[in-house]
N, CA, C and O of each residue as an XYZ file, in Angstrom:
448
protein
N     -76.685     -8.629     43.161
C     -76.186     -7.365     43.484
C     -76.032     -6.210     42.629
O     -75.478     -6.317     41.535
N     -76.554     -4.950     43.123
C     -76.357     -3.893     42.437
C     -74.979     -3.511     42.081
O     -74.128     -3.772     42.932
N     -74.493     -2.800     40.719
C     -73.327     -2.577     40.621
C     -72.407     -3.741     40.445
O     -71.223     -3.545     40.717
N     -72.786     -4.968     40.014
C     -71.668     -6.007     39.676
C     -70.211     -5.563     38.936
O     -69.070     -5.830     39.312
N     -70.611     -4.854     37.849
C     -69.577     -4.329     37.022
C     -68.722     -3.482     38.072
O     -67.529     -3.732     38.246
N     -69.316     -2.574     38.690
C     -68.429     -1.712     39.541
C     -67.515     -2.808     40.561
O     -66.324     -2.560     40.748
N     -68.073     -3.870     41.119
C     -67.695     -4.431     42.061
C     -66.363     -5.623     41.417
O     -65.358     -5.966     42.041
N     -66.668     -5.950     40.366
C     -65.531     -6.759     39.591
C     -64.547     -5.711     39.418
O     -63.412     -6.000     39.796
N     -64.768     -4.321     38.831
C     -63.614     -3.592     38.864
C     -62.895     -3.337     39.778
O     -61.667     -3.348     39.682
N     -63.589     -3.037     40.920
C     -62.902     -2.855     42.227
C     -61.861     -4.027     42.419
O     -60.636     -3.965     42.308
N     -62.683     -5.146     42.748
C     -61.462     -6.378     42.936
C     -60.724     -6.508     41.704
O     -59.609     -6.880     42.071
N     -60.723     -6.411     40.483
C     -59.563     -6.305     39.642
C     -58.433     -5.350     39.917
O     -57.253     -5.613     39.689
N     -58.958     -4.024     40.514
C     -57.908     -3.116     40.631
C     -57.372     -3.335     42.054
O     -56.424     -2.593     42.310
N     -57.721     -4.132     43.004
C     -57.148     -4.281     44.000
C     -56.236     -5.826     43.570
O     -55.200     -5.978     44.218
N     -56.455     -6.539     42.904
C     -55.641     -7.872     42.515
C     -54.567     -7.354     41.609
O     -53.460     -7.891     41.564
N     -54.900     -6.276     40.863
C     -53.653     -5.878     40.117
C     -52.746     -4.961     40.826
O     -51.579     -4.804     40.468
N     -53.280     -4.348     41.839
C     -52.562     -3.627     43.039
C     -51.419     -4.588     43.711
O     -50.288     -4.194     43.995
N     -51.883     -5.845     43.906
C     -51.154     -6.609     44.891
C     -50.247     -7.293     43.744
O     -49.088     -7.603     44.022
N     -50.683     -7.488     42.670
C     -49.664     -8.323     41.874
C     -48.356     -7.098     41.621
O     -47.221     -7.574     41.604
N     -48.462     -5.788     41.457
C     -47.870     -4.668     41.255
C     -46.879     -4.613     42.514
O     -45.655     -4.571     42.386
N     -47.525     -4.619     43.704
C     -46.821     -4.950     44.704
C     -45.518     -5.700     44.786
O     -44.371     -5.329     45.036
N     -46.230     -7.272     44.401
C     -45.257     -8.205     44.581
C     -43.985     -8.355     43.692
O     -42.914     -8.888     43.983
N     -44.453     -7.623     42.293
C     -43.588     -7.674     41.254
C     -42.378     -6.303     41.685
O     -41.233     -6.328     41.233
N     -42.750     -5.464     42.373
C     -41.782     -4.065     42.788
C     -41.045     -4.929     44.205
O     -39.855     -4.715     44.434
N     -41.639     -5.656     44.884
C     -40.797     -6.255     45.880
C     -39.906     -6.922     45.422
O     -38.746     -6.729     45.787
N     -40.224     -7.859     44.519
C     -39.042     -8.591     44.031
C     -38.104     -8.166     43.161
O     -37.132     -8.864     42.874
N     -38.371     -6.656     42.528
C     -37.358     -6.180     41.713
C     -36.521     -5.249     42.648
O     -35.441     -4.804     42.257
N     -36.955     -4.994     43.720
C     -36.332     -3.923     44.691
C     -35.664     -4.674     46.005
O     -35.602     -4.133     47.108
N     -35.225     -5.858     45.751
C     -34.818     -6.699     47.005
C     -33.125     -6.489     46.893
O     -32.320     -6.727     45.992
N     -32.977     -5.841     48.463
C     -31.518     -5.376     48.410
C     -31.405     -3.999     47.980
O     -30.282     -3.630     47.637
N     -32.500     -3.052     47.927
C     -32.265     -1.769     47.441
C     -32.837     -1.006     48.686
O     -33.672     -1.506     49.439
N     -32.231      0.436     48.853
C     -32.472      1.009     50.231
C     -33.869      1.246     50.265
O     -34.551      0.939     49.288
N     -34.379      1.759     51.282
C     -36.130      1.723     51.601
C     -36.457      2.941     50.600
O     -37.490      2.939     49.929
N     -35.350      4.160     50.532
C     -35.932      5.164     49.637
C     -36.389      4.888     48.257
O     -37.278      5.526     47.692
N     -35.667      3.811     47.701
C     -36.154      3.511     46.435
C     -37.371      2.959     45.930
O     -37.732      2.830     44.760
N     -38.086      2.578     47.255
C     -39.556      1.830     47.205
C     -40.443      3.206     46.908
O     -41.351      3.173     46.077
N     -40.163      4.252     47.543
C     -40.819      5.338     47.194
C     -40.955      6.168     45.576
O     -41.849      6.914     45.177
N     -40.039      5.825     45.065
C     -39.837      5.991     43.706
C     -40.326      5.097     42.682
O     -40.609      5.467     41.543
N     -40.415      3.968     43.091
C     -40.502      2.681     42.004
C     -41.874      2.811     41.421
O     -42.782      2.916     42.245
N     -42.208      2.825     40.096
C     -43.154      3.056     39.313
C     -44.333      1.854     39.454
O     -45.541      1.938     39.234
N     -43.538      0.726     39.896
C     -44.827     -0.218     40.271
C     -45.285     -0.021     41.623
O     -46.416     -0.447     41.856
N     -44.564      0.613     42.707
C     -45.485      0.940     43.733
C     -46.359      2.214     43.396
O     -47.519      2.278     43.804
N     -45.891      3.050     42.777
C     -46.931      4.038     42.506
C     -48.148      3.653     41.605
O     -49.227      4.243     41.538
N     -47.758      2.569     40.944
C     -48.953      2.111     39.984
C     -49.852      1.242     41.011
O     -51.052      1.108     40.773
N     -49.319      0.704     42.051
C     -49.959     -0.113     42.968
C     -50.955      0.808     44.030
O     -52.042      0.449     44.484
N     -50.396      1.821     44.225
C     -51.269      2.808     44.920
C     -52.184      3.340     44.244
O     -53.324      3.497     44.679
N     -51.762      3.717     42.982
C     -53.246      4.346     42.236
C     -54.203      3.079     41.873
O     -55.412      3.230     41.693
N     -53.728      2.157     41.806
C     -54.957      0.815     41.654
C     -55.678      0.757     42.596
O     -56.902      0.738     42.472
N     -54.846      0.703     44.152
C     -55.615      0.612     45.441
C     -56.619      1.858     45.481
O     -57.788      1.775     45.856
N     -55.972      3.054     45.026
C     -57.051      4.061     45.183
C     -58.504      4.142     44.500
O     -59.578      4.573     44.919
N     -58.073      3.494     43.149
C     -59.279      3.139     42.337
C     -60.027      2.174     42.806
O     -61.233      2.248     42.568
N     -59.558      1.128     43.519
C     -60.361      0.163     43.942
C     -61.269      0.690     45.269
O     -62.405      0.287     45.515
N     -60.586      1.588     45.996
C     -61.147      2.151     47.375
C     -62.431      3.021     46.909
O     -63.492      3.028     47.534
N     -62.175      3.785     45.674
C     -63.406      4.846     45.588
C     -64.551      3.568     44.697
O     -65.727      3.577     45.059
N     -64.193      2.704     43.755
C     -65.205      1.871     43.180
C     -65.916      1.092     44.478
O     -67.134      0.915     44.505
N     -65.036      0.647     45.542
C     -65.743     -0.025     46.659
C     -66.625      0.737     47.457
O     -67.497      0.142     48.090
N     -66.490      2.433     47.544
C     -67.395      3.103     48.375
C     -68.676      2.846     47.712
O     -69.600      2.468     48.432
N     -68.924      3.017     46.197
C     -69.796      2.964     45.142
C     -70.828      1.644     45.613
O     -72.027      1.606     45.887
N     -69.852      0.692     45.571
C     -70.550     -0.903     45.676
C     -71.131     -0.725     47.155
O     -72.285     -1.152     47.196
N     -70.745     -0.293     48.218
C     -71.220     -0.615     49.468
C     -72.170      0.472     49.760
O     -72.820      0.386     50.802
N     -72.327      1.404     49.042
C     -73.345      2.527     48.817
C     -74.509      1.673     48.373
O     -75.471      1.572     49.134
N     -74.509      0.910     46.951
C     -75.706      0.402     46.607
C     -76.005     -0.929     47.085
O     -76.934     -1.540     46.556
N     -75.346     -1.447     48.004
C     -75.508     -2.945     48.357
C     -75.403     -3.099     50.213
O     -74.660     -2.418     50.919
N     -76.119     -3.904     50.577
C     -75.870     -4.099     52.080
C     -74.478     -4.623     52.248
O     -74.015     -5.474     51.488
N     -73.863     -4.144     53.176
C     -72.633     -4.416     53.525
C     -72.380     -5.882     53.857
O     -71.420     -6.470     53.360
N     -73.226     -6.476     54.689
C     -73.452     -8.089     54.794
C     -73.113     -8.634     53.465
O     -72.252     -9.512     53.508
N     -73.547     -8.354     52.352
C     -73.533     -9.064     51.078
C     -72.124     -8.436     50.322
O     -71.271     -9.227     49.920
N     -71.957     -7.069     50.170
C     -70.924     -6.742     49.394
C     -69.745     -7.029     50.145
O     -69.029     -7.885     49.624
N     -69.372     -6.584     51.152
C     -67.812     -6.887     51.847
C     -67.719     -8.293     51.616
O     -66.883     -8.461     50.728
N     -68.170     -9.325     51.987
C     -67.767    -10.546     51.768
C     -67.459    -10.929     50.081
O     -66.471    -11.515     49.638
N     -68.392    -10.506     49.479
C     -68.240    -10.698     47.930
C     -66.767     -9.886     47.526
O     -65.953    -10.432     46.782
N     -66.571     -8.756     48.007
C     -65.556     -8.131     47.631
C     -63.970     -8.996     47.839
O     -63.064     -9.289     47.059
N     -64.212     -9.207     49.338
C     -63.014     -9.906     49.847
C     -62.679    -11.072     49.281
O     -61.552    -11.233     48.812
N     -63.732    -12.147     49.252
C     -63.794    -13.398     48.501
C     -63.435    -13.324     47.062
O     -62.557    -14.052     46.598
N     -64.029    -12.546     46.410
C     -63.756    -12.521     44.879
C     -61.951    -11.967     44.678
O     -61.222    -12.296     43.743
N     -61.659    -11.268     45.584
C     -60.138    -10.842     45.915
C     -59.235    -11.938     46.159
O     -58.157    -12.071     45.579
N     -59.751    -12.805     47.126
C     -58.688    -13.931     47.488
C     -58.754    -14.964     46.419
O     -57.734    -15.622     46.215
N     -59.928    -15.215     45.636
C     -60.025    -16.308     44.567
C     -59.091    -15.565     43.526
O     -58.076    -16.197     43.233
N     -59.238    -14.477     42.987
C     -58.856    -14.032     41.997
C     -57.198    -13.619     42.098
O     -56.468    -13.452     41.122
N     -56.912    -13.533     43.118
C     -55.418    -13.340     43.536
C     -54.700    -14.752     43.526
O     -53.556    -14.757     43.072
N     -55.094    -15.642     43.855
C     -54.818    -17.260     43.644
C     -54.544    -17.612     42.331
O     -53.488    -18.101     41.931
N     -55.892    -17.253     41.431
C     -55.818    -17.677     39.782
C     -54.790    -16.937     39.321
O     -53.987    -17.549     38.617
N     -54.542    -15.525     39.566
C     -53.501    -14.570     38.998
C     -52.163    -14.845     39.198
O     -51.286    -14.543     38.389
N     -51.972    -15.428     40.287
C     -50.834    -16.110     40.840
C     -50.229    -17.117     40.128
O     -49.034    -17.184     39.838
N     -51.131    -17.926     39.848
C     -50.621    -19.300     38.905
C     -50.062    -18.561     37.508
O     -48.954    -18.912     37.102
N     -50.876    -17.453     36.700
C     -50.564    -17.379     35.730
C     -49.304    -16.177     35.646
O     -48.785    -16.073     34.535
N     -48.859    -15.405     36.574
C     -48.342    -14.238     36.598
C     -47.217    -14.755     37.583
O     -46.390    -13.844     37.545
N     -46.825    -15.555     38.292
C     -45.833    -15.833     39.143
C     -45.646    -17.345     39.118
O     -44.741    -17.811     39.810
N     -46.251    -17.989     38.542
C     -45.744    -19.406     38.450
C     -46.101    -20.288     39.630
O     -45.704    -21.444     39.777
N     -47.015    -19.515     40.583
C     -47.299    -20.316     41.769
C     -48.364    -21.532     41.495
O     -49.159    -21.628     40.560
N     -48.157    -22.373     42.517
C     -48.929    -23.609     42.203
C     -50.326    -23.801     43.302
O     -50.175    -23.763     44.523
N     -51.410    -23.967     42.770
C     -52.623    -24.093     43.378
C     -52.512    -25.682     43.805
O     -52.333    -26.643     43.057
N     -52.660    -25.665     45.121
C     -52.335    -27.132     46.109
C     -53.953    -27.446     46.043
O     -54.786    -26.615     45.681
N     -54.222    -28.683     46.423
C     -55.422    -29.146     46.933
C     -56.360    -28.502     47.674
O     -57.564    -28.325     47.491
N     -55.352    -28.066     48.846
C     -55.936    -27.292     49.859
C     -56.379    -26.120     49.345
O     -57.544    -25.792     49.565
N     -55.681    -25.443     48.717
C     -56.078    -24.030     47.987
C     -57.351    -24.114     47.072
O     -58.229    -23.254     47.011
N     -57.309    -25.188     46.434
C     -58.297    -25.451     45.588
C     -59.655    -25.547     45.974
O     -60.654    -25.125     45.393
N     -59.503    -26.402     47.452
C     -60.751    -26.542     48.340
C     -61.195    -25.549     49.007
O     -62.377    -25.542     49.349
N     -60.200    -24.329     49.386
C     -60.741    -23.249     50.056
C     -61.071    -22.095     48.929
O     -61.704    -21.077     49.213
N     -60.644    -22.336     47.822
C     -61.406    -21.327     46.788
C     -62.906    -21.732     46.494
O     -63.870    -21.004     46.259
N     -62.816    -23.118     46.577
C     -64.546    -23.755     46.203
C     -65.174    -23.382     47.348
O     -66.389    -23.256     47.192
N     -64.755    -23.151     48.500
C     -65.724    -23.206     49.717
C     -65.836    -21.550     49.600
O     -66.966    -21.083     49.739
N     -64.926    -20.793     49.396
C     -65.371    -19.276     49.442
C     -66.114    -18.989     48.047
O     -66.788    -17.959     48.070
N     -66.122    -19.641     46.942
C     -67.080    -19.485     45.887
C     -68.342    -19.987     46.266
O     -69.324    -19.269     46.079
N     -68.493    -21.272     46.846
C     -69.674    -21.601     47.240
C     -70.529    -20.737     48.546
O     -71.755    -20.669     48.626
N     -69.581    -20.139     49.484
C     -70.279    -19.311     50.299
C     -70.787    -17.741     49.618
O     -71.709    -17.124     50.151
N     -70.217    -17.314     48.646
C     -70.384    -16.315     47.937
C     -71.717    -16.476     47.335
O     -72.489    -15.522     47.245
N     -71.988    -17.582     46.947
C     -73.010    -18.230     45.943
C     -74.485    -18.022     47.176
O     -75.518    -17.379     46.989
N     -74.158    -18.653     48.142
C     -75.142    -18.763     49.207
C     -75.705    -17.211     49.675
O     -76.867    -16.823     49.797
N     -74.396    -16.472     49.892
C     -74.491    -15.091     50.141
C     -75.391    -14.201     49.330
O     -76.172    -13.433     49.892
N     -75.297    -14.287     47.960
C     -75.921    -13.785     46.972
C     -77.469    -14.051     47.096
O     -78.317    -13.264     46.676
N     -77.696    -15.046     47.615
C     -79.123    -15.416     47.660
C     -80.084    -14.705     48.409
O     -81.261    -15.065     48.405
């Protein structure tokens, strides 16, 4: 895939944005909705999603959409699961592990 580094950067920005949203949501429980608009973590998440979007546009321009889109989505799914273990103390169950393995296997075959 062309622009593999760009794709990885886009996926990483997307995953970091999702983590920022989770942390913001946890810290803002019980706060008025208005406070969400001024949360530094929400602002960071929006900026990261913006960067991910721009990088994704470039990746899609360089590659077939039928390969790039599944790679981007699958990469995000797997990386979010792994990051959740390290940053949120979540547990990867056997079914999640198998699902991630199937995603990675599918991405391998799509890239051929």
